[in-house]
N, C-alpha and C positions, 0 to 999 in steps of 0.2 A: 797498397792495399789494390787487389785485383779485383776489377767491376763482374760482378753477376749479371749484370745487365739491369732491367727493371724489377722491382717488388711488387707480385701482385697478389693481393690478397681474395681469399675464396670465402664465402660466407659465413662458412665454418670455425675459419680463424687461422686454417693454413696458405703459408705463406710460401709462395714458390719463386724462382729468379728465370726472366729469358728475356728476349726483345718481344714477344708478343707472349698476352696471356695465354695457359690452359685450354683447352676445348673441354680438359675434366677432369675433377678434383680428385687426386691420388688420394685423399681423406676420405670424404663422403661420396664421392665419384656425382657430383651434382656437374651438372653443365653449362656451358657460358658463365658463370656465379663470380669469376674473378673479376676485381678493380683494382687500380693500378695507386700503388699504396705514394704519396708523396714523399720526397727524397727527406726532406724534415722530420717526415713520424718513422721513418726504416727501422732504427734503431728502438725507438720505443714500441711497437709492432711487435717487432723480433723476442724482446724481452717479456713481453705481454702471452705470446705464443710459447715461447718455451716452460715460462710460472705454470702456463694452464696444464700443459703436459706433465708437469712434474706430478709423484706418486704423494697422495697427503701420507703424513708423519702420524704416526699412531703415539698415542701417551700412553706411558703404563704407568698406571695407579699403583 
């Protein structure tokens, strides 16, 4: 497994990776809004982030 650095989560839910938190969020443009995600929560947060971005499936009646 290749290390991506630390995982940083914005208040909007966007997750970025690196040694330091991004200054600005690429999704919502918030400044200094990132917090470090604990290693034991990274997989769960990534899954939540992916599921939140999925389009809603429409049911045919």
